[in-house]
C-alpha positions as CSV (number, residue, x, y, z in Angstrom):
1,M,-3.5,0.6,22.9
2,A,-6.5,-1.5,21.8
3,S,-6.7,-3.1,18.4
4,V,-8.0,-0.9,15.6
5,I,-9.6,-2.4,12.5
6,H,-10.9,-0.8,9.3
7,H,-12.5,-2.2,6.1
8,V,-12.3,0.4,3.3
9,A,-12.8,0.7,-0.4
10,L,-10.4,2.3,-2.7
11,T,-11.6,4.3,-5.7
12,C,-10.1,4.5,-9.2
13,H,-8.6,7.9,-10.2
14,P,-11.0,9.5,-12.7
15,Q,-8.2,9.9,-15.3
16,T,-7.3,6.2,-15.2
17,P,-10.6,4.3,-15.7
18,T,-10.5,0.6,-16.3
19,D,-13.1,-2.0,-17.3
20,V,-11.0,-4.9,-15.9
21,V,-11.2,-4.1,-12.2
22,R,-14.5,-4.2,-10.4
23,A,-13.3,-3.2,-6.9
24,V,-10.2,-2.8,-4.7
25,G,-10.7,-3.0,-1.0
26,A,-8.5,-3.1,2.1
27,R,-8.6,-4.3,5.6
28,V,-6.3,-2.6,8.1
29,L,-5.6,-4.1,11.5
30,R,-3.4,-2.5,14.1
31,P,-3.2,-4.9,17.0
32,A,-1.9,-3.8,20.4
33,D,1.4,-5.7,19.8
34,G,2.7,-3.0,17.5
35,R,2.2,-4.5,14.1
36,L,0.4,-3.1,11.1
37,M,-1.5,-5.8,9.2
38,L,-2.9,-5.0,5.8
39,T,-5.0,-7.1,3.4
40,F,-5.7,-5.8,-0.1
41,A,-8.4,-7.5,-2.1
42,L,-8.7,-7.0,-5.8
43,D,-11.9,-8.1,-7.5
44,A,-11.2,-8.3,-11.2
45,D,-10.9,-10.4,-14.3
46,V,-7.5,-11.5,-13.1
47,A,-6.6,-13.1,-16.5
48,R,-6.8,-9.6,-18.1
49,L,-4.2,-8.2,-15.7
50,R,-0.5,-8.2,-15.6
51,I,0.3,-9.8,-12.3
52,P,4.0,-10.1,-11.3
53,L,5.0,-13.8,-11.1
54,P,6.0,-15.2,-7.7
55,A,9.6,-14.4,-6.7
56,P,11.7,-14.5,-3.6
57,A,10.6,-11.9,-1.0
58,R,13.2,-9.2,-1.3
59,P,13.4,-5.4,-1.6
60,V,13.0,-4.1,-5.2
61,H,12.8,-0.5,-6.4
62,G,10.1,0.6,-8.9
63,L,7.3,-1.8,-8.0
64,W,4.8,1.0,-8.7
65,K,5.4,0.6,-12.4
66,H,3.3,-2.6,-12.4
67,T,0.6,-4.1,-10.2
68,C,1.4,-3.4,-6.6
69,F,-0.2,-2.3,-3.3
70,E,0.9,0.6,-1.2
71,A,0.6,2.0,2.3
72,F,1.8,5.4,3.5
73,V,2.3,5.8,7.3
74,A,2.6,9.1,9.2
75,S,2.5,10.0,12.8
76,G,0.1,12.7,14.0
77,T,0.8,16.0,12.2
78,A,4.4,15.2,11.4
79,A,5.6,16.0,7.9
80,G,7.7,12.8,7.6
81,Y,6.2,9.5,6.5
82,H,7.1,6.0,5.3
83,E,5.9,4.2,2.1
84,L,5.5,0.5,1.9
85,N,5.2,-1.1,-1.6
86,V,4.2,-4.8,-1.9
87,A,3.8,-6.7,-5.2
88,P,1.9,-9.9,-5.7
89,S,5.3,-11.4,-6.5
90,S,6.1,-11.0,-2.7
91,E,8.8,-8.4,-3.6
92,W,8.6,-5.2,-1.5
93,M,10.2,-1.9,-0.8
94,I,10.1,0.6,2.0
95,Y,10.9,4.3,1.6
96,A,11.3,7.1,4.2
97,F,10.4,10.7,3.5
98,A,11.3,13.7,5.6
99,A,8.5,15.7,4.0
100,Y,6.3,15.6,0.8
101,R,8.3,13.5,-1.7
102,E,11.6,14.5,0.1
103,I,13.5,11.2,0.4
104,A,15.1,10.5,3.8
105,P,17.7,7.9,4.6
106,M,16.7,4.4,5.5
107,P,18.9,1.8,7.3
108,D,20.7,-0.7,5.2
109,D,18.9,-3.5,7.0
110,L,15.3,-2.7,5.9
111,P,12.6,-4.3,8.0
112,Q,11.0,-7.1,5.9
113,P,7.2,-7.4,5.8
114,E,5.6,-10.8,5.9
115,V,3.8,-11.2,2.6
116,T,1.1,-13.8,1.6
117,V,-0.7,-13.8,-1.7
118,R,-3.9,-15.7,-2.7
119,R,-5.1,-15.7,-6.3
120,S,-8.2,-17.1,-8.1
121,R,-9.8,-16.3,-11.4
122,D,-11.7,-13.3,-10.1
123,R,-9.8,-12.3,-7.0
124,L,-6.3,-11.5,-5.8
125,E,-5.6,-11.0,-2.1
126,L,-2.3,-9.8,-0.6
127,D,-1.6,-9.7,3.1
128,A,1.4,-7.7,4.4
129,T,2.4,-7.4,8.0
130,L,5.1,-5.2,9.4
131,R,6.2,-4.1,12.9
132,L,5.6,-0.4,13.1
133,D,8.5,0.3,15.4
134,S,10.8,-1.1,12.7
135,L,9.9,1.9,10.6
136,S,10.1,4.5,13.4
137,G,10.1,4.4,17.2
138,A,7.5,7.2,17.0
139,Y,5.0,4.9,15.4
140,A,4.9,2.3,18.3
141,N,2.1,3.9,20.4
142,A,1.2,7.1,18.5
143,P,-2.0,7.7,16.6
144,L,-1.2,7.2,12.9
145,R,-2.5,8.5,9.6
146,L,-2.5,6.1,6.6
147,A,-2.9,6.5,2.9
148,L,-3.7,3.3,1.1
149,A,-3.3,2.8,-2.7
150,A,-3.0,0.3,-5.5
151,V,-1.5,0.4,-9.0
152,I,-3.2,-2.1,-11.3
153,E,-1.7,-3.0,-14.7
154,D,-4.0,-4.4,-17.3
155,E,-3.0,-6.9,-20.1
156,R,-2.2,-4.0,-22.5
157,G,0.2,-2.3,-20.0
158,G,-2.3,0.4,-19.0
159,L,-2.2,1.5,-15.4
160,S,-5.1,2.4,-13.2
161,Y,-4.5,4.2,-9.8
162,W,-6.7,3.4,-6.8
163,A,-6.7,5.2,-3.4
164,L,-8.8,6.0,-0.4
165,R,-8.9,9.6,-1.6
166,H,-7.5,11.3,-4.6
167,P,-6.5,15.0,-4.4
168,P,-7.4,17.2,-7.4
169,G,-5.3,16.8,-10.5
170,K,-3.2,13.8,-11.5
171,A,-2.9,10.7,-9.2
172,D,-0.6,11.5,-6.3
173,F,-0.5,9.0,-3.4
174,H,2.0,11.1,-1.5
175,H,-0.4,14.1,-1.2
176,A,-1.3,15.1,2.4
177,D,-5.0,14.9,1.4
178,A,-4.6,11.1,0.8
179,F,-3.7,10.4,4.5
180,V,-7.3,10.0,5.6
181,L,-7.4,6.8,7.7
182,G,-6.6,7.0,11.4
183,V,-5.3,4.0,13.3
């Protein structure tokens, strides 16, 4: 399989507008060696955001309650998928789903993504790299569908929800219509 690369823009959900964030973008690279490499770029008045402080890289539940970046990975037309959450703190979590929001078991030894964070006054960038076969053997060489998303918390605790595509209604990153990027 040849390397696949995409540069995409996420859009803010219409029910969660913000004047603090100017843009959220992502770069997705799937090299032939079986990794998934993600770079999320947040263009904003970073001082007006709540950004989690650096912490040891470890799995933590509930990262979506604050600023974090997310990738959802599914194979072909399969109902099952995985969710990767990565916070600017370097904390992360991986979930498995058998179907829409139906949690599936994950191994005790979760695969740990490599996380790098760069921050300036107007920009926050987060790189996350993960071996796809550590999530599922089915992902190694199969065409994949991705949904990319971000939750951004402002200084007052308000959350804005960003995604490649938002289904009708409230923000729902798990919705099948959000899985629009093929790699």
